[in-house]
N, C-alpha and C positions, 0 to 999 in steps of 0.2 A: 068111358064118356061116349055118347052115341053120336054127338056132333063130330063130322070129319075134323081135323086140326086144321085145315084150310080154311074152314068157315067158322072157326071159333073165335070169339071176342075176349075181350078182355074178362069182361065179368064171367065169360064162359069159363077161362081158364083160372081166374083168381091170381094171377102173376102177370109181370111185365116180361118179354122177350126184350133183348137187348136194342133190339131198334126203338121199340115203344119206349124203354127207358130213355133213351138219346132224345127223343123227341119232347118227354117232360122235361129233361134238363133244360134243353132250349128253351121251352117255354117258361120255365123258372129261372131264366136269368142265369142260369149255373153251367153255360158251357161257352169255351172258348174255342171258334171254331177257326184252324190257322190254313189257310189257303197257300201260303208263300212255302216255295220249296225248302224241306227241313229233311236235313241228312241224319237218320235213323242210328247212325255210328259215331256221331260226335255232338249231335246237336238237339236230339229228342228230349231224351231224360236229363240233360243238364238245365234244359230252358224250363221244365215242369219242375224239377228240383227246388228252383229258386223259390216258389212261394211256400214251402218248407223250411229253407235257411235263410230267407232273406226279409225276416221282420214284419209278415203278412200274417194276420190275424187269422186262426181256426175259420173262422167263419166267412172271410173273403177269399177263400180258396175257391177253386173252380174244378169243372172236368174239362180237357183240352182232347178236341178231335183234331188230328191231323188228317189232311185228303191228299196231299201234294211230296210223298214222301221218296226220298231216292238214297243211295247210300255214296260210300266214297268211291265206288267206280262208277258213279252216274248211272247208276240201274236205277229203274221207276218201279214203283210198285202200287198195284190197282186195287188193294186193299187198305181201307184207312184205318187208322190207329186211335183206337180210345184209353187217354191217359187220366187217371185219377177220377175215372167215369164211375166208379162205384161206391169210392167213399174216399173221395177228396177232403171233403168234411162231413160233418153228422147229419147236414140236412141231405147232402147227397145219398149218405148211406139209407137214412129213411125214408128217403123216396124210392129206394129199390127194395126197402121191406116192406114200404106201405103201412107204416103205423107210427105215431106218435114217439119221441124220444123218450117219454117217462112210461111208455110199453115196452120198451124194447127188451129188459130183462125177461119179464115175464112170459113176453111172445118165444123168446128162445127156450125159456123151459118148459112151456106146454108142447110146444113143437118136438123137443128131445122126448118127452113123455107120453106123447100122442102122434107118431109119426104115422102118414099115410102112406099106403101103399102104390107104387106110380100108376101110371094109366099107359099100357104096351100100344103104342100106334104101328100101325104097318109099315114097313121100311121105304114103299113105295110114298105113299104120305108124308113121311118127316123130311121137314126143310134142310135139316142136315144134311141131306141125302141129292140136293139138289146138282151136285156134281162131286164124280168119285172118279179119284185116279188110284191106279194099283200099278203092280210092276213095272215095266219100261217108261212108263207114262212120268213115275216118280224121279226118273234121270233126264226127263227130257223138259224141263223149266217147269215141272208142276209138284216139284216135292217141297222141301223145306224152303228151298232157295227162291220160292215164288211168296213165301210170308215174308212180310218185313219187321222180323223181327229184332228189336232193337237194342243197343248195347247199355245196360243198366247204370255201370261206371266206367265208361271211357277212361283209360288210361291205367286201370288195373285190371278188368276184366279179359279171358283170352278169347272171347267170342261173346257172339248175341246168344242170351240166355231168355228164354219162355220166363215169365216170371208170374204172370196169370195161368197157371197150367195145371188143369185139375185130373190128376192121375187116376184112373179107374181100373181097379184089380178086384179078384175074386177068391176068396178060398176056396181051394179044391177039394176039401173036404166037406165043408159045409153049403157051399155055393153062395154064400153070403157075400154080398158086393163091399169094397169100400171107395172111397174117394176122396183122395189129399192131395193140397197143393204143395206141389215141387216145384225146384228149379229145374229146366230143361235145357241143357247145352246144347247150341246145334253144330253138329260134329260133321255132318254132310247131307246132301239131298234126301236120303234116306237112311239117316241115324239120327238119335236124339238120345242126349246123356238125361239120366233120371237119379236125382240124389234124396231116397226119402230118409230122413236124418234117423239116424240109429237111438240116439240118444233121446229123441222125441218118442220113441216107439212106436212109429207109424205105422197105421193099418197096412201100407203097401209093403211095408219093410218085413212084417210080422208073415204077408203074404207070399212075398219071393222067399222065405226060408220054407215055408211048406212045400212051396214049388221046386225047392232046392232038395229037398227030402225025396222027390219022387223023381228028381233027376230029367225032370222037364223044363223048357223054357215057359217064361210065365206068359200068358197073355194080357195087354195092357191097350186102354183106350184113353187119351189122353184130350179133354176139352177145352178149346180154346174160344172163349166168348160165349155165354152162356145167359139165362135170365138171372139176373140178380140173385134171388135166391138159391140158384144154384150156387155161385161162386162164393156167397156169403156160408154156406154149408161145408164148403171144401176147406176152408180152414179151422170150423169146428172140431173138437175131441169129443167124439162120441163112443158110447160102449161098443167092444168090438162085433156084437153080435145086432146093432143095427147099421143099417144101409142109410149111407146120408141122403141117398137120392129120395126116400123116403121122411127123412126130416125136412129136406126144402119143401115138399109137400106139406107138412106140418106147418111150417112157414106162412104157406099160402094159404093154407085151410081149406086147400083141393087137392087132388092126386098132381103128381108132377107127370107131363106127357115124355115118354121114353120111348126108345126104338133098338133095335138089335143092330149092333155093329156087321160091316160087310165081311170082315176078314178074320174077327175074332169072339167068341162065344162071349158078350157083353152086351149092358143096357147102357145108353147114354141118354142126356136128355136130348128128345127131337127136335128142340129150338137152337140146337148147339149152331155154334156161328161155324167151326173148324172142329173136325175130329181126327185125331193122328193115332191110327191103329197099328199095332205091331206085337212082337215076341221080345221078352228081354232075357239075355241070359242069365240062366243060375248056376254057369259053370265058369263063366269069365267076367273080369271088370277090369274097366278102361281109366285112364288118369282123366280127372275132370278138375274143373276150377283150376288159377285162382278167380275168387267172385266176390266181389261187396254184398255182405252180408247183414241182417237187421239189427246184428247187435253191434254194429258200429265199426266193424273191425271184416278185412277181407280175409275171407275162406282161403287158405293155400291148400296147393293141388293136392288132391286123393284120390283113391281108385273108389269108384260107382260104378253102378248099373248102364248100361246103357240098352235103346231100344232098336231094333233093326225094323224098319218101318216096312209093313204091309200094304198100307191105303191111308190116303187122305181124302177125308169128305170134305164138303164147303157148301154154305148155302150161296146161292146167287150174287147176293150181293153182300156178301158177310163184311163184318168189322171185327179186327182185333183188337185184343184188349190186353193192356200192359199194366202191370202195378208200378208204381215208384216206392221200393222198399229200404232196403240199406239203412242207414242211418236214418233213426226215427228223430221227431214225427214222422210218419209216411203214409200215404194209403194202405198199405198191409197192414199196418198198425191199427187203424182205424175200422179196417174190415174185422179184425181179429177181436178187438177190446169188447167190443159188448158180448159176445159169446163167452169169452173166457170170464168175464165177470159174471156172468149170470150163472156159469157153471159151477165158480167158485161158492157163488151165495148157497144155489141147492145144497151142494155137499155140506155146509156148513148147517144150514137151517133145517135139510130135510133128513138128510142121511145122517147124523151126528146129532143132530137136537139141540143146538146149542141155542141159549136164549139171547135175544138183544141185538144179533145180527142186521143193522139196518144199510150196509152196503160194503161193497170188496172193491177196491180200486186198483187195475193195475197198470203201475206208472208207465207210461211210453216214451218220452222225447230221451234219446240215447239209451233209457236202460232195457227198450223192445220188451214190455210187459210182463218177462218171466222174472225178473231179478226183484225188482222191488215192489213189493205188495203191499196196500194199506187195508186193515180193517178196520170199519168203523162201527161202534158199539152203542147203545144206549148207555147214558150215566147211570151208576149206579148197580151194574151189572155185576155181579160178586166175580172175584180174582179168579177163581176157576176156570169161570166161563172164558174169561179174555184168554188166557191159557189154551183153553182146551180150540178157541178159534183160531188162533195162532198155528198151534201145532194142527190144525185140521186143514189151514192153507198149505203147509209144509208139506203136506202127505197126499195130496190130491193125486201129482204127478211126480215122479221120480226128480226132477230138476224144477220143480216151482218152487220159487220164494228164495232169494240168499238174505235179503233182507225182509223183512215182515214186521210191519209197526200198527200197534192198536192204538185206536184215538177213539175222541168222543164222537157227537154227532157236530157239535159247532166248530170242528176242525174240517175243513174244506180238501178232502184228500189230494184233490186235484190240483192242489195250492203246494208247491214243496215248500214255499218260504212259513206257510202255517203248519206244516208237518213237523219244520224245524223249531218252529216255537213250543209246540207239544213236546218235542224231545227235552228240550231246555228247560223246560220250566216244569214239566209233570212227570219226568223219568229222573230217577234216582238210578243210574247204571248199576252198583252194586245191589240192588233189591229188583229192579227191573229190566235186567237183560240176562237173557240164557244163549249159548252158542249150542246149536243142533250140528252135532258133528256125523261124518259119513253121510254126507249128500253127495248125489251125482253132479257132476261138473255142468252138464246141460248145454244149452245152446249160447256158445260163445267161443272164442279163440281158447283151443285146447294146449292147456300148460303140459309142458315137458319136464317139470319139476316137481310137480303134484298131481295125480288124474283123479283125486278126490276133492270136494267142495264141502262146505257146511253154510248153515244157515244162522243169523244172527235175529232174534227174537226180541222184539224193544215193546214193553208197555207204557206208552207214552197217555194213556188215560188218566183223568182227575182221580185221585184217590183220597182227596179232602176237599172241604171248601178253599175258595180262593178270591181273593179280593177281583171287582168286576176290570173289565177289558176295559183299557185306557183309551178310549175312542169315545166322541160325543155319542150320547144316547141316539135313538133313532132317529126322535122325532125332529132333533135338532140337524141330524144330517141329511133328512129329506126336505126338509123347509131349505137347506141350504143348497141340494142339487136343483131344486125348481128354481131359485134364484142363477144359478149355474148355467141353466138350458134358456132362461129369459134372457141371459147375456149373449148366447149366441157363442158360449167358451166349447171348444171340442169337445166331442162324444165321449162321455164316460163309460166305461167297463170297470162295473164294481167288483171288488175283492173280498171275499171274506175272509177276517170280520171287516166291516164298513162302517157299525155303529157300535157302540159298547155296551155291552149286557152283563147281568150280575152272574157270578160262580159261586154264590152260597155265603160271602162274605160281606154282607149288607145288612142294615138294619133301618128303621124308623127313622131313628137319629141320625145316621150318614146321610139318608134320605133328605130329610128336613134342611141340614145345610146345604146341600147341593140344590134343594128347590130355592133357598132364601139366593143361593148366589144368580142364579138366572135371573131371580129380579131384582138385581142390584140392592140386597140387602144385607152384605155380605159383612156389613159394620157391627150389625150384631152378633153373628157369629165370632168375629173377633173380641165381641165383651165378654161372650161367655166362655171362650176357651182361658180369656185371662184368668178367671176366676179359678182355674182350677189347676191353677201351678202348684208344685211339689218339687221338692229337695230331696226326695229321698228316693230318685232313680238314677241310675246313668242314663248317659246319652242313650238315644235309638232304643228305647225303652217302647214296646208296643202297648198303646193303651189298652187293648183285646187282652193282653196278659195280667194286668193288673185285676184286684178286686173288683175294681167297680166294672168289670168286663168291658164292652165295645158299644159306651152308649152314644157317642157324639158328641152332637149339642144339638138336641132336638126341640121341636116345640115345648116338651116337657119343662123346660130350664124356661125361668121367668126373664123376658126381657128387659124389664126394669132396671136396667145395671146404669151405674154411675163409674167412669172412669177415675174418680178421684178416690174411691175407697181399694184402689187397685195399688198394690205394690211395684216400683219399676225397679229397673237391676239395680241402680246406685243403693237404693235401699236395701235389698237382699244382700247386697256386698257388704254394705255396714252392717247388717246383722253378723254375718260369716264372721266378722272381727271380735 
């Protein structure tokens, strides 16, 4: 890019930096600005947490910008903290992605398949190098102690942790960089914890193993606050041969601006807010945690890597980002979900060639995306394809999918009530449930009893015709909603199914009866069905199982009927004697 980074506009770049993103949040009414004093160690995350655990609808969640921050010792901080500013809800996420909701999955698939090499910016022009602190400066109030890192789970966490911390590493053999989002425990002004989860086989962990083979410390750069497309990419799982920063460019549709670090041989986003540089020992590990995790439990203390900091660089007016994670739903879940689902769909459709896959839903509330996965397939897809799809979901990553459920398009995979409905009436466990053994335990509390796990695959698709869904037809529900709105009643948020529809077990005769009913002509139906009395069948015999099939009482039957010709119960009783 020939234009100097200082002169670039949003149109030149194709993506917003964090400051532009905040302005767009403000303009859209999606930002809550907190100017009153807030304690980062006891108040910040609990305050924002309430919008996830307080019964507030997802659409009503906001981004929070804290500008008057202190700690329990009374220290003041001059760096604002943005919480839920990247994915407090889907609208906020879409704003950072700069695409419509229905385009999210295709945008992700295209970015992964068509990455764009970044544009290298001279170090002196990069905004992330406005302020540079090295050596003794890190111990004179300009180290990690200058950054207002909040405590995510007060009462359980043993320190402040960076939660929106993008760790950039490099394979020493290939030179290919990796960027992953890992928690970072604040241990000293010049020392930061690093936990690249081994069960997820993160790129940072794989690189650590390669540097360990060489007997050398691993260079690391940690990005805190970046253009939204960078943060979204940091949580994505891409092939090991692909640099996530090039995928960020793919998301934006133009190359990402990057620059060289000051003390380590790595490239970082030039518009980063804060960059922490340093070396990670490959010989020694330190205790780390407890820390509240996204699987809904506290991760107990374990030995993990640590970063000896060599430099911290900042923008002049830097903003720190912090993600609400832990118990889902959460900001981190909203950030991860679209990309995770896109990868699964691509895996099933393009790599495995499975027909009829419409959607993959990674369930978030409390389950944290990895454990409960619903595959949506077209009705009528062969049983072999349904099972291939479920096995395919389980195979993408070693710990992916503990409960994998296949449903049809009429089931909303995000509505657990609807999923349970399908499981209850469209699944026969003796035929439609399989257990896949010897799965990795994955992300969650580690069991001391059994280090292996398994997956349950459930086919809850329709296998035969069913009677209609027992809700009023759409036309009647829509008319009733219009009256509801005219009466000024509380705002409705329809949940599927909200109207009845045919599932194959319906015909003209049954439809004729229903049409008579809504025209208040049901007396005619009563006359017709009375003429069809018989005494050769037991109670609860379905008409459709008899020789006459399932004709109902349609218009093909004469309406010129007379009750006088019908036998009543007393007459039938006399006959039996």
